[in-house]
DSSP file (Angstrom, degrees, kcal/mol; ACC not computed):
  #  RESIDUE AA STRUCTURE BP1 BP2  ACC     N-H-->O    O-->H-N    N-H-->O    O-->H-N    TCO  KAPPA ALPHA  PHI   PSI    X-CA   Y-CA   Z-CA
    1    1 A M              0   0    0      0, 0.0     2,-0.1     0, 0.0     0, 0.0   0.000 360.0 360.0 360.0 129.4  -16.2   -4.7  -10.7
    2    2 A S        -     0   0    0      1,-0.1     2,-0.8     2,-0.0     3,-0.2  -0.466 360.0-137.2 -83.3 155.1  -15.6   -8.4  -10.4
    3    3 A D    >   +     0   0    0      1,-0.2     3,-1.0    -2,-0.1    -1,-0.1  -0.720  31.9 165.9-111.1  78.7  -12.5  -10.0   -9.0
    4    4 A K  T 3  S+     0   0    0     -2,-0.8    -1,-0.2     1,-0.2    -2,-0.0   0.801  77.3  42.6 -66.4 -29.7  -11.8  -12.8  -11.5
    5    5 A H  T 3  S-     0   0    0     -3,-0.2    -1,-0.2     0, 0.0    -2,-0.0   0.340 105.2-122.4-102.3   5.9   -8.2  -13.4  -10.3
    6    6 A N    <   +     0   0    0     -3,-1.0     4,-0.4     1,-0.1    -2,-0.1   0.893  68.3 134.1  55.1  46.0   -8.9  -13.1   -6.5
    7    7 A L     >  +     0   0    0      2,-0.1     4,-2.8     1,-0.1     5,-0.2   0.546  43.6  85.0 -99.0  -9.9   -6.4  -10.3   -6.1
    8    8 A Q  H  > S+     0   0    0      1,-0.2     4,-2.0     2,-0.2     5,-0.2   0.930  94.2  41.3 -61.4 -48.4   -8.5   -8.0   -3.9
    9    9 A R  H  > S+     0   0    0      2,-0.2     4,-2.4     1,-0.2    -1,-0.2   0.909 116.0  50.0 -67.9 -41.6   -7.7   -9.7   -0.6
   10   10 A I  H  > S+     0   0    0     -4,-0.4     4,-2.5     1,-0.2     5,-0.2   0.926 111.8  48.0 -62.8 -44.6   -4.0  -10.1   -1.4
   11   11 A S  H  X S+     0   0    0     -4,-2.8     4,-2.3     1,-0.2    -1,-0.2   0.886 111.9  49.8 -66.0 -37.2   -3.6   -6.5   -2.5
   12   12 A T  H  X S+     0   0    0     -4,-2.0     4,-2.4    -5,-0.2    -1,-0.2   0.924 111.7  47.9 -66.5 -43.6   -5.4   -5.2    0.6
   13   13 A V  H  X S+     0   0    0     -4,-2.4     4,-2.3     1,-0.2    -2,-0.2   0.935 114.8  45.1 -63.0 -46.4   -3.2   -7.3    2.9
   14   14 A L  H  X S+     0   0    0     -4,-2.5     4,-2.4     1,-0.2    -1,-0.2   0.874 112.7  51.5 -66.9 -36.2    0.0   -6.2    1.2
   15   15 A A  H  X S+     0   0    0     -4,-2.3     4,-2.4    -5,-0.2    -1,-0.2   0.905 111.0  47.7 -66.6 -40.4   -1.1   -2.6    1.1
   16   16 A V  H  X S+     0   0    0     -4,-2.4     4,-2.5     2,-0.2    -2,-0.2   0.900 111.7  50.4 -67.0 -40.0   -1.9   -2.6    4.9
   17   17 A I  H  X S+     0   0    0     -4,-2.3     4,-1.9     2,-0.2    -2,-0.2   0.932 112.3  46.9 -62.7 -45.7    1.5   -4.3    5.6
   18   18 A A  H  X S+     0   0    0     -4,-2.4     4,-1.7     1,-0.2    -2,-0.2   0.923 115.7  44.3 -63.9 -44.1    3.4   -1.7    3.6
   19   19 A S  H  X S+     0   0    0     -4,-2.4     4,-2.2     1,-0.2    -1,-0.2   0.858 110.4  55.2 -71.6 -32.6    1.5    1.3    5.2
   20   20 A A  H  X S+     0   0    0     -4,-2.5     4,-2.4    -5,-0.2    -1,-0.2   0.871 104.9  54.9 -65.3 -35.7    1.8   -0.2    8.7
   21   21 A F  H  X S+     0   0    0     -4,-1.9     4,-2.3     2,-0.2    -2,-0.2   0.949 110.9  43.5 -60.8 -48.9    5.6   -0.4    8.2
   22   22 A F  H  X S+     0   0    0     -4,-1.7     4,-2.2     1,-0.2    -2,-0.2   0.855 112.9  52.6 -68.2 -33.3    5.8    3.3    7.3
   23   23 A A  H  X S+     0   0    0     -4,-2.2     4,-2.4     2,-0.2    -1,-0.2   0.899 109.3  49.5 -67.1 -39.1    3.4    4.2   10.2
   24   24 A A  H  X S+     0   0    0     -4,-2.4     4,-2.7     2,-0.2     5,-0.2   0.900 111.1  49.1 -65.9 -40.0    5.6    2.3   12.6
   25   25 A V  H  X S+     0   0    0     -4,-2.3     4,-2.6     2,-0.2     5,-0.2   0.892 110.5  52.5 -64.0 -38.5    8.7    4.1   11.3
   26   26 A A  H  X S+     0   0    0     -4,-2.2     4,-2.2     2,-0.2    -2,-0.2   0.934 112.8  42.8 -62.4 -46.6    6.8    7.4   11.7
   27   27 A I  H  X S+     0   0    0     -4,-2.4     4,-2.3     2,-0.2    -2,-0.2   0.920 115.9  47.7 -68.4 -44.0    5.9    6.7   15.3
   28   28 A A  H  X S+     0   0    0     -4,-2.7     4,-1.5     1,-0.2    -2,-0.2   0.915 113.7  48.0 -64.0 -42.1    9.3    5.3   16.3
   29   29 A G  H  X S+     0   0    0     -4,-2.6     4,-2.6    -5,-0.2     5,-0.4   0.888 111.3  50.3 -66.0 -38.5   11.1    8.3   14.7
   30   30 A F  H  X S+     0   0    0     -4,-2.2     4,-2.7    -5,-0.2    -1,-0.2   0.895 109.0  51.6 -67.1 -39.2    8.8   10.8   16.3
   31   31 A Q  H  < S+     0   0    0     -4,-2.3    -1,-0.2     1,-0.2    -2,-0.2   0.844 115.5  42.9 -64.5 -32.1    9.4    9.2   19.7
   32   32 A R  H  < S+     0   0    0     -4,-1.5    -2,-0.2    -5,-0.2    -1,-0.2   0.885 132.5  16.9 -81.4 -39.2   13.1    9.4   19.2
   33   33 A T  H  < S-     0   0    0     -4,-2.6    -3,-0.2    -5,-0.1    -2,-0.2   0.631  81.9-137.8-111.3 -16.5   13.4   12.9   17.7
   34   34 A N     <  +     0   0    0     -4,-2.7     2,-0.7    -5,-0.4    -4,-0.2   0.801  51.2 150.8  56.1  31.6   10.1   14.7   18.5
   35   35 A D     >  -     0   0    0     -6,-0.3     4,-1.7     1,-0.2    -1,-0.2  -0.851  33.6-167.4 -97.1 111.0   10.2   16.0   14.9
   36   36 A V  H  > S+     0   0    0     -2,-0.7     4,-2.8     1,-0.2     5,-0.2   0.843  86.8  58.7 -67.9 -34.2    6.7   16.6   13.6
   37   37 A N  H  > S+     0   0    0      1,-0.2     4,-2.4     2,-0.2    -1,-0.2   0.913 106.2  48.1 -62.2 -41.8    7.9   17.1   10.0
   38   38 A Q  H  > S+     0   0    0      2,-0.2     4,-2.3     1,-0.2     5,-0.2   0.909 111.5  51.1 -63.9 -41.9    9.4   13.6   10.1
   39   39 A L  H  X S+     0   0    0     -4,-1.7     4,-2.2     1,-0.2    -2,-0.2   0.942 112.7  44.6 -60.0 -49.4    6.2   12.2   11.5
   40   40 A L  H  X S+     0   0    0     -4,-2.8     4,-2.2     1,-0.2    -1,-0.2   0.867 111.1  54.8 -65.9 -36.6    4.0   13.8    8.9
   41   41 A L  H  X S+     0   0    0     -4,-2.4     4,-2.1    -5,-0.2    -1,-0.2   0.944 112.5  41.6 -61.5 -48.7    6.4   12.7    6.1
   42   42 A F  H  X S+     0   0    0     -4,-2.3     4,-1.8     2,-0.2    -2,-0.2   0.821 112.7  53.4 -74.0 -29.8    6.3    9.1    7.1
   43   43 A L  H  X S+     0   0    0     -4,-2.2     4,-1.9    -5,-0.2    -1,-0.2   0.880 109.9  49.7 -68.4 -36.1    2.6    9.1    7.7
   44   44 A G  H  X S+     0   0    0     -4,-2.2     4,-2.6     1,-0.2    -2,-0.2   0.890 109.2  51.5 -64.8 -39.9    2.2   10.6    4.2
   45   45 A L  H  X S+     0   0    0     -4,-2.1     4,-2.7     2,-0.2    -2,-0.2   0.842 105.9  56.2 -65.0 -32.9    4.5    7.8    2.9
   46   46 A A  H  X S+     0   0    0     -4,-1.8     4,-1.7     2,-0.2    -2,-0.2   0.931 111.0  42.6 -63.9 -45.5    2.2    5.3    4.6
   47   47 A V  H  X S+     0   0    0     -4,-1.9     4,-2.1     1,-0.2    -2,-0.2   0.923 115.1  50.4 -65.9 -43.7   -0.8    6.6    2.8
   48   48 A L  H  X S+     0   0    0     -4,-2.6     4,-2.6     1,-0.2    -2,-0.2   0.887 108.2  52.3 -62.4 -40.0    1.1    6.8   -0.5
   49   49 A S  H  X S+     0   0    0     -4,-2.7     4,-2.3     2,-0.2    -1,-0.2   0.878 107.7  52.5 -66.0 -36.2    2.4    3.2   -0.1
   50   50 A F  H  X S+     0   0    0     -4,-1.7     4,-2.2     2,-0.2    -2,-0.2   0.942 112.5  44.6 -60.9 -47.4   -1.2    2.0    0.4
   51   51 A V  H  X S+     0   0    0     -4,-2.1     4,-2.5     1,-0.2    -2,-0.2   0.898 112.9  51.0 -65.4 -41.6   -2.3    3.7   -2.8
   52   52 A V  H  X S+     0   0    0     -4,-2.6     4,-2.5     2,-0.2    -1,-0.2   0.918 110.5  48.0 -65.0 -43.8    0.7    2.6   -4.8
   53   53 A V  H  X S+     0   0    0     -4,-2.3     4,-2.0     2,-0.2    -1,-0.2   0.927 113.4  47.5 -64.2 -44.2    0.2   -1.1   -3.9
   54   54 A K  H  X S+     0   0    0     -4,-2.2     4,-1.5    -5,-0.2    -1,-0.2   0.910 112.6  50.0 -62.1 -41.2   -3.5   -1.0   -4.7
   55   55 A F  H  X S+     0   0    0     -4,-2.5     4,-2.0     1,-0.2    -2,-0.2   0.890 108.2  53.0 -64.4 -40.4   -2.7    0.7   -8.0
   56   56 A L  H  X S+     0   0    0     -4,-2.5     4,-2.3     1,-0.2    -1,-0.2   0.895 108.3  50.2 -62.2 -39.7   -0.1   -1.9   -8.9
   57   57 A F  H  X S+     0   0    0     -4,-2.0     4,-2.2     2,-0.2    -1,-0.2   0.807 106.0  55.4 -72.0 -27.7   -2.6   -4.7   -8.3
   58   58 A V  H  X S+     0   0    0     -4,-1.5     4,-2.2     2,-0.2    -1,-0.2   0.917 110.3  47.0 -65.2 -42.3   -5.2   -3.0  -10.5
   59   59 A G  H  X S+     0   0    0     -4,-2.0     4,-2.4     2,-0.2    -2,-0.2   0.893 111.3  50.4 -64.1 -40.6   -2.5   -3.0  -13.2
   60   60 A I  H  X S+     0   0    0     -4,-2.3     4,-2.5     2,-0.2    -1,-0.2   0.899 109.8  51.2 -64.5 -40.0   -1.7   -6.7  -12.5
   61   61 A S  H  X S+     0   0    0     -4,-2.2     4,-2.0     2,-0.2    -2,-0.2   0.911 110.6  48.2 -63.7 -42.8   -5.4   -7.5  -12.7
   62   62 A R  H  X S+     0   0    0     -4,-2.2     4,-1.9     2,-0.2    -2,-0.2   0.898 111.0  51.5 -64.5 -39.8   -5.7   -5.7  -16.1
   63   63 A L  H  X S+     0   0    0     -4,-2.4     4,-1.9     1,-0.2    -2,-0.2   0.919 110.0  48.6 -63.1 -43.0   -2.6   -7.5  -17.4
   64   64 A L  H  X S+     0   0    0     -4,-2.5     4,-2.8     1,-0.2    -1,-0.2   0.850 107.8  55.8 -65.7 -33.5   -4.0  -10.9  -16.3
   65   65 A D  H  < S+     0   0    0     -4,-2.0    -1,-0.2     1,-0.2    -2,-0.2   0.879 108.8  47.3 -64.2 -37.4   -7.3  -10.0  -18.0
   66   66 A K  H  < S+     0   0    0     -4,-1.9    -2,-0.2     1,-0.2    -1,-0.2   0.854 116.4  43.5 -71.6 -34.6   -5.5   -9.4  -21.3
   67   67 A I  H  < S+     0   0    0     -4,-1.9    -2,-0.2    -5,-0.2    -1,-0.2   0.894 100.1  76.8 -77.4 -41.0   -3.5  -12.6  -21.0
   68   68 A D     <  -     0   0    0     -4,-2.8    -1,-0.0    -5,-0.2    -4,-0.0  -0.590  64.6-162.5 -76.6 117.4   -6.4  -14.8  -19.9
   69   69 A P              0   0    0      0, 0.0    -1,-0.2     0, 0.0    -4,-0.1   0.708 360.0 360.0 -75.0 -17.6   -8.6  -15.6  -23.0
   70   70 A S              0   0    0      0, 0.0    -5,-0.1     0, 0.0    -2,-0.1   0.467 360.0 360.0 -93.8 360.0  -11.7  -16.6  -20.9
């Protein structure tokens, strides 16, 4: 699949930033409370945030494809 709008790098950077935030919250929260459930919840949110950001950029790319006539 070609990247006509050069969104691949931007989406990857933003997805990594979002997931790194939740991973940092997971680690900080676990160190403070020693609650494994909290750790797993926020690590799951980190993975989910990565997928959501990538999915949003796929939608943005499709929208731009529909708008761009060339």
